[in-house]
C-alpha positions in Angstrom: -44.6 -17.2 -69.4 -47.1 -17.6 -66.6 -46.5 -19.6 -63.5 -48.3 -20.5 -60.4 -46.2 -20.5 -57.3 -47.0 -22.5 -54.2 -45.8 -20.1 -51.4 -45.6 -21.0 -47.7 -46.4 -17.8 -45.7 -45.0 -19.3 -42.5 -41.6 -20.2 -44.0 -41.6 -17.2 -46.4 -40.4 -19.3 -49.3 -41.6 -20.8 -52.5 -42.4 -24.4 -52.2 -43.1 -25.1 -55.8 -43.5 -23.3 -59.2 -45.6 -24.7 -62.0 -46.2 -23.6 -65.6 -49.8 -22.7 -66.3 -49.5 -24.1 -69.8 -48.9 -27.6 -68.5 -50.6 -27.6 -65.1 -54.2 -26.7 -64.6 -55.5 -25.5 -61.3 -56.9 -28.9 -60.6 -53.6 -30.5 -61.2 -51.8 -28.0 -58.9 -54.4 -28.7 -56.2 -53.7 -32.4 -56.5 -49.9 -31.7 -56.3 -50.4 -29.6 -53.2 -52.5 -32.4 -51.5 -49.9 -35.1 -52.3 -46.5 -33.3 -52.2 -46.9 -30.2 -50.0 -49.2 -31.6 -47.4 -46.5 -31.7 -44.8 -46.5 -27.9 -44.6 -50.2 -27.8 -44.1 -50.1 -30.6 -41.5 -47.5 -28.6 -39.5 -49.9 -25.6 -39.3 -48.2 -23.6 -42.1 -50.3 -21.5 -44.4 -49.9 -22.3 -48.1 -50.9 -19.7 -50.7 -51.1 -19.8 -54.6 -49.6 -16.9 -56.4 -49.6 -16.1 -60.1 -46.2 -15.1 -61.5 -45.5 -13.7 -65.0 -42.0 -13.9 -66.3 -40.9 -12.4 -69.6 
């Protein structure tokens, strides 16, 4: 299965993990703007990573 991880570089932890089958990039961007905006407002750098699990 393929996932997109929302990773905070400043905290060095995964903030969220979303299945590509159910969440498009637009949906993930919307989730970041609504749920993970606190990290961005605090000056943290948020990155999207693609993760493949067998």
